[in-house]
Legacy VTK file of the C-alpha trace (Angstrom):
# vtk DataFile Version 3.0
C-alpha trace
ASCII
DATASET POLYDATA
POINTS 112 float
-7.302 44.099 -22.580
-8.069 41.193 -20.244
-5.364 38.622 -19.552
-6.207 35.138 -20.901
-5.207 33.541 -17.577
-7.516 35.874 -15.684
-10.322 34.876 -18.060
-9.543 31.179 -17.495
-9.750 31.722 -13.724
-13.034 33.595 -14.161
-14.358 30.763 -16.317
-13.374 28.199 -13.659
-15.158 30.295 -11.040
-18.252 30.618 -13.241
-18.287 26.856 -13.824
-18.138 26.182 -10.075
-21.001 28.631 -9.526
-23.143 27.236 -12.346
-26.355 25.396 -11.595
-25.113 22.413 -13.580
-21.998 22.077 -11.397
-23.899 22.594 -8.145
-26.547 20.010 -9.006
-23.931 17.491 -10.192
-21.944 17.951 -6.985
-25.090 17.392 -4.886
-26.087 14.313 -6.876
-22.542 12.934 -6.633
-22.651 13.280 -2.838
-26.009 11.478 -2.704
-24.710 8.715 -4.952
-21.579 8.272 -2.828
-23.817 7.177 0.045
-25.413 4.409 -2.027
-22.769 1.876 -3.055
-25.107 -0.221 -5.206
-26.260 2.790 -7.224
-22.712 4.159 -7.485
-21.400 0.827 -8.772
-24.204 0.685 -11.367
-23.444 4.216 -12.552
-19.702 3.513 -12.691
-20.285 0.343 -14.733
-22.667 2.184 -17.060
-20.263 5.097 -17.634
-17.296 2.779 -18.181
-19.183 0.625 -20.686
-20.613 3.688 -22.456
-17.115 5.111 -22.803
-15.758 1.818 -24.178
-18.526 1.760 -26.789
-17.974 5.412 -27.732
-14.245 4.762 -28.206
-14.979 1.795 -30.469
-17.407 3.917 -32.518
-14.889 6.777 -32.711
-12.262 4.327 -33.961
-14.829 3.107 -36.518
-14.729 -0.385 -35.040
-17.703 -2.697 -34.744
-19.295 -2.691 -31.316
-19.662 -6.304 -30.138
-23.287 -7.340 -29.656
-22.593 -8.467 -26.102
-21.428 -4.953 -25.158
-24.565 -3.438 -26.676
-26.752 -5.995 -24.886
-24.910 -5.351 -21.620
-25.418 -1.587 -22.012
-29.127 -2.066 -22.735
-29.487 -4.287 -19.674
-27.653 -1.743 -17.484
-29.830 1.049 -18.874
-32.965 -0.875 -17.915
-31.676 -1.480 -14.397
-30.547 2.137 -14.009
-33.941 3.465 -15.083
-35.431 1.752 -12.024
-32.952 3.491 -9.731
-33.931 7.123 -8.961
-30.544 8.010 -7.414
-28.681 6.755 -10.480
-31.054 8.503 -12.895
-30.738 11.818 -11.034
-26.949 11.604 -11.054
-26.743 10.649 -14.731
-29.130 13.456 -15.741
-26.995 15.967 -13.835
-23.835 14.437 -15.317
-25.210 14.760 -18.862
-26.304 18.385 -18.349
-22.876 19.302 -16.976
-21.134 17.514 -19.851
-23.302 19.338 -22.391
-22.308 22.666 -20.849
-18.627 21.657 -20.895
-18.882 20.588 -24.548
-20.368 23.985 -25.437
-17.571 25.806 -23.596
-14.955 23.564 -25.187
-16.406 24.185 -28.647
-16.155 27.944 -28.144
-12.472 27.593 -27.267
-11.790 25.080 -30.045
-13.383 27.401 -32.614
-10.838 30.092 -31.716
-7.944 27.642 -31.955
-9.156 26.479 -35.388
-8.876 30.046 -36.679
-5.109 29.782 -36.449
-4.516 26.056 -36.950
-6.690 25.236 -39.970
LINES 1 113
112 0 1 2 3 4 5 6 7 8 9 10 11 12 13 14 15 16 17 18 19 20 21 22 23 24 25 26 27 28 29 30 31 32 33 34 35 36 37 38 39 40 41 42 43 44 45 46 47 48 49 50 51 52 53 54 55 56 57 58 59 60 61 62 63 64 65 66 67 68 69 70 71 72 73 74 75 76 77 78 79 80 81 82 83 84 85 86 87 88 89 90 91 92 93 94 95 96 97 98 99 100 101 102 103 104 105 106 107 108 109 110 111
């Protein structure tokens, strides 16, 4: 039987070797060299997270936050470096959500 900690280390290794991780790391390095694009992405991710938290807490999202996010989205769509990074970021996050769900499903077997 395989040790859970060995599996976790293998999973970490597999994540680092995944295409999603490699592409995200490359896009992050490119973005780091472009302060304007990086600041736009940071603002977008921060605002998106604030809105998601409000939705999760079943609170009303202020119209100004929604308008600000829409405006940022429009600006970002004109910025190839930002779009490339965000696409890579989303693909990596989707993979991580899938992995997390697999682990959470096992935990639910004994906690529900």
